[in-house]
Backbone as JSON Lines, residues from 0, in Angstrom:
{"i":0,"aa":"M","n":[-42.77,55.91,-27.12],"ca":[-44.11,55.78,-26.32],"c":[-44.87,56.93,-25.21]}
{"i":1,"aa":"H","n":[-45.83,56.83,-25.89],"ca":[-47.04,57.78,-24.99],"c":[-47.48,57.57,-24.04]}
{"i":2,"aa":"Y","n":[-47.11,58.75,-23.16],"ca":[-47.77,58.61,-21.63],"c":[-48.6,59.97,-21.2]}
{"i":3,"aa":"E","n":[-49.56,60.05,-21.16],"ca":[-50.17,61.21,-20.59],"c":[-49.77,62.29,-21.22]}
{"i":4,"aa":"N","n":[-49.92,62.26,-22.53],"ca":[-49.71,63.61,-23.36],"c":[-48.57,63.86,-24.16]}
{"i":5,"aa":"L","n":[-47.75,62.82,-23.47],"ca":[-46.43,62.93,-23.86],"c":[-45.68,62.34,-24.28]}
{"i":6,"aa":"V","n":[-45.13,62.67,-25.21],"ca":[-44.28,61.38,-26.03],"c":[-42.93,61.3,-25.43]}
{"i":7,"aa":"L","n":[-42.54,59.89,-24.72],"ca":[-41.11,59.39,-24.07],"c":[-40.34,58.88,-25.45]}
{"i":8,"aa":"E","n":[-38.94,59.42,-25.56],"ca":[-38.18,58.92,-26.25],"c":[-36.88,58.45,-25.34]}
{"i":9,"aa":"G","n":[-36.15,57.87,-25.92],"ca":[-35.27,56.8,-25.51],"c":[-35.4,55.34,-25.45]}
{"i":10,"aa":"D","n":[-34.93,54.91,-24.92],"ca":[-34.26,53.51,-24.53],"c":[-35.55,52.51,-24.05]}
{"i":11,"aa":"L","n":[-36.59,53.28,-23.95],"ca":[-38.01,52.61,-23.6],"c":[-38.6,51.78,-25.09]}
{"i":12,"aa":"R","n":[-38.58,49.91,-25.49],"ca":[-39.32,50.03,-26.33],"c":[-39.69,48.74,-26.18]}
{"i":13,"aa":"L","n":[-40.91,48.73,-25.75],"ca":[-41.66,47.18,-25.65],"c":[-41.86,46.75,-27.04]}
{"i":14,"aa":"D","n":[-41.45,44.93,-26.98],"ca":[-41.79,44.43,-27.96],"c":[-42.8,44.43,-29.06]}
{"i":15,"aa":"L","n":[-43.97,43.7,-28.01],"ca":[-44.99,43.51,-28.38],"c":[-46.13,44.39,-27.58]}
{"i":16,"aa":"L","n":[-47.5,44.9,-28.5],"ca":[-48.24,45.13,-27.74],"c":[-49.5,44.38,-28.59]}
{"i":17,"aa":"T","n":[-50.45,43.59,-27.79],"ca":[-51.1,43.43,-28.92],"c":[-52.64,43.67,-28.3]}
{"i":18,"aa":"E","n":[-53.25,44.13,-29.12],"ca":[-54.66,44.69,-29.41],"c":[-55.15,45.48,-28.04]}
{"i":19,"aa":"G","n":[-54.18,45.84,-27.52],"ca":[-53.38,46.98,-26.69],"c":[-54.29,46.55,-24.97]}
{"i":20,"aa":"V","n":[-54.24,44.8,-25.11],"ca":[-54.56,44.56,-23.67],"c":[-53.49,43.88,-23.33]}
{"i":21,"aa":"L","n":[-52.21,43.43,-24.37],"ca":[-51.16,42.33,-23.51],"c":[-49.65,42.81,-24.41]}
{"i":22,"aa":"V","n":[-49.14,43.2,-23.23],"ca":[-47.72,43.81,-23.44],"c":[-46.59,42.17,-23.23]}
{"i":23,"aa":"V","n":[-45.96,41.89,-24.61],"ca":[-45.42,40.95,-24.75],"c":[-43.91,41.14,-24.64]}
{"i":24,"aa":"E","n":[-43.12,40.63,-23.74],"ca":[-41.86,41.05,-23.46],"c":[-40.62,39.84,-23.98]}
{"i":25,"aa":"L","n":[-39.82,39.82,-24.87],"ca":[-38.82,38.42,-25.63],"c":[-37.79,38.6,-25.04]}
{"i":26,"aa":"K","n":[-37.27,37.55,-24.23],"ca":[-36.24,37.81,-24.01],"c":[-35.25,36.14,-24.28]}
{"i":27,"aa":"A","n":[-33.85,36.31,-24.98],"ca":[-33.16,34.69,-24.86],"c":[-31.93,34.82,-23.73]}
{"i":28,"aa":"V","n":[-32.09,34.45,-23.01],"ca":[-31.14,34.89,-21.63],"c":[-31.04,33.5,-20.77]}
{"i":29,"aa":"E","n":[-30.02,32.99,-20.29],"ca":[-29.84,31.87,-19.68],"c":[-30.99,31.82,-18.68]}
{"i":30,"aa":"N","n":[-31.51,33.04,-17.78],"ca":[-32.46,32.95,-16.89],"c":[-32.86,34.35,-16.48]}
{"i":31,"aa":"L","n":[-34.0,34.07,-16.56],"ca":[-35.3,35.37,-16.27],"c":[-34.75,36.16,-14.8]}
{"i":32,"aa":"L","n":[-34.51,37.32,-14.73],"ca":[-34.14,37.78,-13.5],"c":[-35.12,38.75,-13.11]}
{"i":33,"aa":"A","n":[-35.02,39.4,-11.81],"ca":[-35.89,40.36,-11.42],"c":[-36.05,41.54,-12.08]}
{"i":34,"aa":"L","n":[-34.87,42.05,-12.7],"ca":[-35.0,43.12,-13.64],"c":[-35.58,42.55,-14.86]}
{"i":35,"aa":"H","n":[-35.59,41.82,-15.43],"ca":[-36.64,41.11,-16.64],"c":[-37.93,41.74,-16.15]}
{"i":36,"aa":"E","n":[-38.55,41.47,-15.31],"ca":[-39.89,41.6,-14.62],"c":[-40.26,43.1,-14.46]}
{"i":37,"aa":"A","n":[-38.9,43.8,-13.99],"ca":[-39.17,44.67,-13.47],"c":[-39.68,45.82,-14.78]}
{"i":38,"aa":"Q","n":[-38.63,45.28,-15.79],"ca":[-38.87,46.42,-17.15],"c":[-40.12,46.06,-17.57]}
{"i":39,"aa":"L","n":[-40.79,44.86,-17.57],"ca":[-42.45,44.51,-18.17],"c":[-43.1,45.3,-17.45]}
{"i":40,"aa":"L","n":[-43.28,45.07,-16.11],"ca":[-43.68,45.87,-15.06],"c":[-43.71,47.53,-15.64]}
{"i":41,"aa":"T","n":[-42.61,47.79,-15.88],"ca":[-42.74,49.02,-16.42],"c":[-43.32,49.57,-17.68]}
{"i":42,"aa":"Y","n":[-42.86,48.83,-18.55],"ca":[-43.84,48.89,-19.84],"c":[-45.18,48.97,-19.9]}
{"i":43,"aa":"M","n":[-45.81,48.24,-18.78],"ca":[-47.42,47.68,-18.55],"c":[-47.86,49.0,-17.78]}
{"i":44,"aa":"R","n":[-47.05,49.41,-16.96],"ca":[-47.75,50.7,-16.53],"c":[-47.33,52.22,-17.06]}
{"i":45,"aa":"L","n":[-46.68,52.5,-18.16],"ca":[-46.44,53.38,-19.11],"c":[-47.23,53.22,-20.27]}
{"i":46,"aa":"A","n":[-48.06,51.94,-20.44],"ca":[-48.99,51.87,-21.64],"c":[-50.43,51.55,-21.26]}
{"i":47,"aa":"G","n":[-50.38,51.28,-19.98],"ca":[-51.63,51.2,-19.12],"c":[-52.64,50.12,-19.32]}
{"i":48,"aa":"V","n":[-51.28,49.17,-19.65],"ca":[-52.11,47.33,-19.74],"c":[-51.71,47.12,-18.49]}
{"i":49,"aa":"R","n":[-52.73,45.76,-18.07],"ca":[-52.89,45.11,-17.12],"c":[-51.76,43.88,-16.76]}
{"i":50,"aa":"T","n":[-52.21,43.4,-18.15],"ca":[-51.37,41.99,-18.54],"c":[-50.1,41.91,-19.1]}
{"i":51,"aa":"G","n":[-49.14,41.27,-18.63],"ca":[-48.06,41.31,-19.35],"c":[-47.41,39.7,-19.86]}
{"i":52,"aa":"L","n":[-46.9,39.37,-20.69],"ca":[-45.93,37.85,-20.9],"c":[-44.26,38.24,-21.2]}
{"i":53,"aa":"L","n":[-44.03,37.65,-20.41],"ca":[-42.38,37.17,-20.04],"c":[-42.18,36.12,-20.84]}
{"i":54,"aa":"I","n":[-41.39,36.28,-21.98],"ca":[-40.81,34.85,-22.39],"c":[-39.54,34.86,-22.8]}
{"i":55,"aa":"N","n":[-39.2,33.78,-22.4],"ca":[-37.39,33.12,-22.4],"c":[-37.55,32.19,-23.4]}
{"i":56,"aa":"F","n":[-36.81,32.67,-24.82],"ca":[-36.59,31.3,-25.72],"c":[-35.63,30.88,-25.64]}
{"i":57,"aa":"N","n":[-34.67,31.19,-24.52],"ca":[-33.26,30.15,-24.16],"c":[-33.8,29.39,-23.16]}
{"i":58,"aa":"S","n":[-35.05,28.67,-22.88],"ca":[-35.37,27.6,-22.37],"c":[-35.7,26.29,-23.13]}
{"i":59,"aa":"R","n":[-35.48,25.12,-21.97],"ca":[-35.78,24.01,-22.97],"c":[-36.88,23.85,-23.88]}
{"i":60,"aa":"S","n":[-38.19,24.46,-22.87],"ca":[-39.39,24.32,-23.58],"c":[-40.08,25.78,-23.24]}
{"i":61,"aa":"I","n":[-41.23,26.35,-24.53],"ca":[-41.61,27.6,-24.21],"c":[-42.36,27.72,-23.06]}
{"i":62,"aa":"K","n":[-42.84,26.4,-22.48],"ca":[-43.74,26.97,-21.24],"c":[-42.36,26.88,-20.02]}
{"i":63,"aa":"D","n":[-41.44,26.38,-20.24],"ca":[-40.54,26.6,-19.01],"c":[-39.67,28.26,-18.96]}
{"i":64,"aa":"G","n":[-39.99,29.17,-20.29],"ca":[-39.7,30.1,-20.29],"c":[-40.59,31.34,-20.29]}
{"i":65,"aa":"L","n":[-41.81,30.79,-19.92],"ca":[-42.73,31.72,-19.92],"c":[-43.76,32.29,-18.5]}
{"i":66,"aa":"K","n":[-43.84,33.79,-18.06],"ca":[-43.72,34.01,-16.94],"c":[-45.02,35.29,-17.23]}
{"i":67,"aa":"R","n":[-46.17,35.0,-16.53],"ca":[-47.22,36.03,-16.87],"c":[-47.24,37.32,-15.66]}
{"i":68,"aa":"L","n":[-47.39,38.06,-16.03],"ca":[-47.61,39.1,-14.71],"c":[-48.82,40.09,-15.2]}
{"i":69,"aa":"V","n":[-49.43,40.33,-14.03],"ca":[-50.83,41.07,-13.9],"c":[-50.8,42.27,-12.6]}
{"i":70,"aa":"L","n":[-51.12,43.56,-13.31],"ca":[-51.01,44.76,-11.94],"c":[-52.2,44.31,-11.4]}
């Protein structure tokens, strides 16, 4: 990941960046936690993107496992 002319190496890897305007974080967990939201917000801030989607595929329907975050 690039941040202010720095290359950040390590465990920070966002799942999907679409058109440079939307970060999508994919999960398959029993329940979404505040930790998952914090992770998405961190990716959004580092990527300079204002909108993010947190999608949990381990839910009854995709609608139930979808959360939109905006900075």
